[in-house]
N, C-alpha and C positions, 0 to 999 in steps of 0.2 A: 772642172770645178775650180772656182776662183779661190785664192788663198783666204779671202775674207769668209767665204761660206764654209771652207774647211775648218777654219778656226772656230766658227760658231758651232759647228757640229761637235767638235772636240769638247767645247765648253759644255754643251748640253749633255753629252755622254758622261762627262766627269760630274756634272751636277746631279744627274740621275743616280750615279754610283754612290755619291755622298749621301743622297736622300735614302738610298736603299740600306745604308748602314743603320741598323736598329739602335736607337738611343735607349740605353738601359734605364727603365723607370726607377724612380727614387726608392720605391718599396723593395725592389730587387737589390739595389745597392745597399740598403739597410741590411738585408739578409746576408749579403756577401760579407759585409764587415763584421756582423755578429758571428756568423759561422766561422770566419777566419780566426776570431778571438778565442774560440772554444778549444782549439787544439785537440789533445787526446781525449778530452771530455765530450767531444761531439757525439761519440757513440752513446752517451747517456742522455742525449737530448730527447725530450718527449715528442711523441708523434703529433700530427696535426689534430686539433680538437675536433670532437664530433660535432655534428650539426646542432644538437641541443645545447651543448656547452657554448658554442660560438654564438648561437642565437641570443641566449640570455646575456652573455658578456657584451655583445655589440649593442644591444638595446640599452643596457645600463650605461655604457660608455658614450653612446651617441645621443640617446633620447632621455637618459636619466630615469628610466623605469623599465620594468619587465614588459615583454610583449603581451598582447591580449591572447586569450586561449585559442581563438580561431586562427589568428596569425601564426601562432606557434605550430598548430597542427598542419596548416597549409605549408609552412616552410619545411617541416620535417618530411613531408611526403613529396615535395617538389624535387624532381630529378634533373632540373636544369643545372649544368655544371657551372654556370655563371651566376647562380642565385646569390652567392655571398656578396659579390661585387654589386649586384643590382640592389640588394638590401642596404648595403652601405650607402650607396648613392641616394636611395629613397629616404633613409633616415637623415642624412646630412642636409637634404633639401627641405626637411619638415620643420614646422614651427616648434615641435618638441625638442629638436636639436638646439635651436636658438635659445629656448628656455633653459635647457640643461647647461649649456655653455655660459649663459647668463648667471646661473647659480654658481658655477665654478669661478668665474671672473669676479663676481661679487664678493665671495669669501676671500679670494686671493687679494683683492684690492682693499677691501674694507674690514676684513677679519672680524665680521659680525659686530662692528661698532654700533652702539645704540643711536636712535634718532637724535640729530642735533642740527638745527638750522634748515635742513632739507629732509622732506619725507623720504624714508628709504624706498618706498614703493615707486616714487617718481624716478629715483636713481636706477632702480631695477628695471623699470620700463625703458629707460634710456639705454641701458645695456642690452636689453632684449631686442629692441629695434635696431641697435647697432650690429648685433650678431646676425639678426634676420637679414639685413641688407649686405651682410658679409663685409662690413667696414674693415679696412686694413688695420692691423694692430698698431702700426705707427701713427695712423690718423687718430685712432681712439685715444692713445696715450697723449697725443698732442692736445686733443680737445680737453682731456681731463686736467692736464697740468697748466693749461692756459686759461681755463674758465675762471671768472671772478664772481659769478653769481648775480650779476646785474641784469643781463639779458634774460627775459622771461623764457624764451624758447630754449636757451642752453643752460639755464640755471641748474638743472638737475645734475649736469656733469661736474659742477663745482663741489659736489659732496665729498670727494676725496680730500680736498684741502679743508673745507669748512667743518667736516665732522671731527677733524683733528684740532679744531680751533686754531689752525695755522701755528700750532706749537712747534717752534723751530726744531727742538730735539726729536720729537715724535715724527714730524714730517720728514726731516732729514734722514732719519734712520729708515723709515718706510720707503722713501724714494730709492735709497741704496739697496734695500732688500728686494723690493718688488720689481723694480725696473732694471737693476744692474746685477742682481744675484749676490749682493755683498752686504752682510749685516755688520756695519762698521761701528756699532754702538760703543765698543771698547776703545775706539779711536777718538771718542769725544774728549777725553781728558789727557790722552797721550798716544803716541804711536803704539799700535797693538804690540803687546809684549811677546807674542808667539807667531804672529802672522805678519811677515815682512811687507806684504802687499797692502796692508791697511794702515794708512798714515793719517795723522791728525789733520794735515792739510787737505786730504781727500774729503774728510768729514765736513770740515768747515768750508771747503770749496763749494759744496752743495748748499750749505747754510747761507752762503753769501748771495745766492740767487734769491733767497726768501727774506733775508734780514730786514729789508726796507718795507716789506709788506705788513699789513695789519688788518684786523677785523673792523669793519665799519657797520654800525647799525643805523639804518635809515629811520629817523624819528616818525616819518609819516606812514611808511608801509610796515615798519617793524621788522623788515627783512635784513639779515646780515649778509654782507658781501665783503670782498677783499679790496682794500685801498692800498696805496703805496706812496712812499715818500721818495723824493729825488736824491736824497743823500743818506749816508750811513754805511759804515764798513764793518768788517769782521776781524776781530783780534782774538787770539787764543794763546793759552799758556800751558805748557806741558807740566803736569804735576810731578813728573820724574825729574826733569832738569830745571824747572822754573824758567825756561826760556820762553819769551813772548814772541809771537809772530803774527802776521796778518796775511790775508789772501783776498784776491778778487774772485769773482765767480769762476769756478773751474770744475771740470768733470774728471776726476781721478788724475791721470797723468797727461791729459790733453792740455793744450795751451790755455792759460788763463784768458778770460774775456774782459778786456779793459773797457771802462766807460768812455763814451765819446766826449768830446769837449763840451763842457757845461754851457747850455744856452743861457742867454741873458734872462729869459723867463723860462725856467725849467718845467713849468706845470701847464697842463691842459686845464686842470682843476686843482686848486690848492687844498691840502688837507686841513679842514676846519671842522668844528663841531657839527655843523649841518651840511658839510660838503665832503664827499669822498675824494681822497687824494688820487689824482691821475697824472703821473709825470709824463713828459714827452718821451723820455727814454726809460723803459722798464727793465730792471734787472730780472725780475721774475719771468718775464716773457722770453728771456734768452735761454731758459732751462730746457723747455721741451725741444726746441730745434737741435740743441747739441746732444741731448739724450738719444733722439731718434736718428741722428746723422749717421751716414755710412762709416765715418771715421771712428764711431763708437761701437766696436765689435761686441762689447759686453751686453749691449741692449739686445741684439739678435741671438747671441749665445744663450742669454738668460731665458728668453721666451721659448727658444727651441728646447732647452732642457726642461722647462715646465710643461710644454706640450707632450714631450716624451714621457714624463712622469705621470701625466694625467691619464694616458692610455695604457702605459706599461706597468704602472704601479710603483715605480721608483725612478729617480733621476739618474742620468749619466753622471751627474755630480750630486752627491748627497752630503749634508742637507742642501736643499735647493738654494738657500740664501747664504751659503758659505763657499762661494767660488774664489779660489786663490791658488797660487802656484804650488803650495804644499798639500792641496786637496784636488788633484787633477781629475779630469773625467776618466771614467773607466774605459771609454772608447773615444779618445780625442779626435780621431779622424772622422768618426761618425757625427760627433757634435758639431764639428766645423762644417761638415756636409749639410746638416740640417739648418744651421745658421745661414749658410750661403744660399740655400734653397729659399729661405724666407726673404732674404734680400732680393733675390732674382725674381720671385713671384709676387713682389709688392706686399709682403707681410700678410699673405692670405693664409690665415690660420686654418680655415676649413680645408684648403687644398693640402696643407701639411698633415693634418689629422687624417685625411683620407688615405694618404700614402702610408702612414704609420699603421693604420688598421688593416690595410691590404697586405701587409708583410706577413710572411710565415712566422716571423718572430712573435708578432702579436697573436697569431692564430694557433700557436702551440697549445697543447693540452696542459691543464694545470696539474695533471696526475704525473708525479715524478717517477722516473725509472729507478727501480730499487738499487741501492748502493750502500755499502757499509758507512761511508762518510757522507755527510750532507753535501749536496751540490751547491757551489757558490752562486748566490743570487745574481751577482752582477754579470754573469755570463749568459743569462736569459735562456737557460736550457729548458725551462718550463715556464708556464704562465704564472705570474704573481697572483697570490690570493689577496683580494682587496675587500675590506668591509664596505658596505654601502654607506654613503654619506647620509646625513639626516634627511636631506631632500630626496635622495634616491630611495631611501627606506620609506619615506612618506608616500611618494608617488607610486612606488611599486606595490605598497600595501593597498592603496586606494584603487589601483588598477586591478589587482588580483581579486579583491572582494566585489568588484563591479561598481564601486562608487564613481570612479573617474568616467566610465562609459555612461552612467546614468546622468551625471552632471553635463557631459558633452551633449546628450540628447536634449536635456532641458534648455541649455544655452542655444542650441540650434533652433529650437521652437521659439524662444524669445526673440532671437535675431530675425527669424523669418516673420514674426509678428510685426516687428518694426519695419522690415524690408522684405516683402514677399519674394523678391528676386534673389534673396541671399542664397549663395551657393558655397557650401563648405569645401568644395573641390577647387574653388578659385583661390589662388595663392594668397592674395591680399586678404580676402575674406576668411581664409583658414587661419591667418595670423591674428585677425580680430577675434575669431572664435577661441583660439588658444588663450588669448589674453582674458577673455570672459570666463573661461573655465578656470584659469589660474586664479583670477580674482575670487571666484566663488569658493575655491578650495584652499585659499591661502591661509586661513585661520587654522586649518588642520595641519598644514605644513609647518606653521609656526609652533604648533604643539610638539611636533616631532623634534624640531630644532631646539626647543627649550629643554627637552629631555636628553637628546643624543649629541648635542654639539659640544658638550664638555663633560669632564668627569670620568673619562674612560680612556683606555689605551686602544690600540687597533683591534685587539682580539678578546678583550674581556668586557663584560657588561657590568654596570653598577646595579645596585638593588633597585633603585628607582626606574632604571631602564627595563629591567626584567619584569617588575610589577606592572609597568605601563603596558607591556606587550601581553603579559599573562592574565592580568585582571582589570586593566584600564577600561573605563566606561566608554571611551571613544570607540575602541575596536569592538567592544560588546555591542554597541549600537549598529556597527557596520555588519555584524554577523546575524542580523535579523532580516528575514525575507522582506524585500521591498524594492519597488521600481526596477524589476528585472535584474537585480544584483545576483551575485553568485549563489547565495542561499535560496533566493527566489527561483532561480533556474533549476536548482538541484532538488528542491523539495518534492517535486512530482515525478522525478525520474525513477522508474520502477526497478531497473536492473542496477544492483549495487556495484557491479563491475564497471558499469558506465559512469556511475557517480565517482568512483575512484579515479577513473581516467580523466574526467572533466576537472576534478579537483586538482590533480597533479599538473595538468596542462595549464590551468588557470594560475596556480601558485608557483610552480617550478619550471614551467615551459617545457615539459617533457612528459612522456607517458610513465606510469608507474612500472616498476619491475613486477614480475609475476608474484614475488614474495611480498612486495609492498601492497599490491592489489589484494592479495589473499588476506593479509593482516588487517587492512582497512575494512574489507567486507566483513570479516569476523567481528571487528570492533563495532561496526554499525548495526549488525544483526542483534546485538545485545539491547538496543534501544527500542526495538519493536515499533509501535505506532509513534513513538517520540523520536523517530530517526533524525529529524531536523536538528534536535539538540546534539546528537552524536556528530552530525556533519559540522555543526558549529565548533564543537570541541576539536574535531580533527583539523579543521581549517586553522584554528588558533594554534594548535600544536605545530603545524607546518610553518606558520608565520613566525613562530619562536625558534625554529630550527636553524642550525648553522648554515644549511644549504640556502635558506632564504636570506639570511643576514649577510652572506658574502656573495661575491660576483660569480663564483662557479663552485 
């Protein structure tokens, strides 16, 4: 055997040995780091959640609504040991996941700001399509921060800037909070008095990217877009020391970005009354590249923390927008791991979310092990109890009472009427169908948002919220038999035990206990021939229950 062949064989053997070494999946690394942090309290960790608890939680976290009653029954009787992973992949690939993540990103980015310059529904559809195609987070942020509202096809992505009227203070603060995890509002007038990391130059460094930009309203179209001047700087004065300073565009402690040499003619289009200013060099367009750059660790750490909080119920840094050296992560190594994973996977949020929900940390039961002293939440010894968002509550209610399914059937019929070859199992057609269903039910979702998006803490309801659920006309209408909805399906079921079972599966994604079944049967027997009224009352009572209002 020649030396060359011998060397090749040795190389192949070593390569096979290297490939044979199993790479630890991210979700297992998450569990290892969380378990290691628990120390002596590890013995108080809750066991793995039961299938019913997991089913409801994963549907709410990935699809934004509870599962249908048939899906719930099928999952609980399925004995496939891989059924959880299969369900996770199924949900992540569904248009409902895209819609749910769209809701989450919309609230995070826009904070429910009212309509201004751009229709919110156009922006929401832009986010939906972006999530549907699994657009990388850094690409989405770049599109949002660079959009000027001129191009018709990309105009909707300019809502982030335009809805804030490009107000320098509001926009600077929100860019710091949302994309960097730093609420530097107090650094507007002086270096932060208690947070050494938040400096006035950091605040105005972001403002400097925006300061030359302004809103321009086209006299012909009436549309507002963003124009920009070729000159203008930023000066600031500390109210504590009265010292004046200035800064070029800069991102925190990264090097300042200096303007290039001024051209003899600095404009592509001069800013005039009937002409939007377009300089040859735009300071505003330098913001997105530096924010999403690899040298800016804050960007990926922030979104990693927000993804963790979305599925786990709390951030590794809390509050989410107060990241600084005196408020360190509860698990620094874990946060760095998640941030690095995002950089390595090209900011694929779907892939990161998948790994998080596959972890045993996520899949723990919410039932705490008894102990005299309360267990610290930051150790993740049990699953966090999370109230449903207004959108989750709306969609879960419509799903439970059968309105969502009825609307789905109606929209399929309409789409097939226009296109006889329409197939809801086709991925692109399924996305179109989801958009049609969403449009048909959006007014109902808006009603829930108007009631539940403000005026409450995480665990207490206001009087208006209680009245909406207990006596509101909207839900009263949904509890009338029609279009094969829940009440329509149950009105002719003879066995009351079967009514109880279907009711619990439809509303709570689980079968009733023997005691719950007996109590409900006894309650319905009191109504005699008016049993449908009793079913409506029972349905409403469960919809108002804590079990329905929270994630488990």
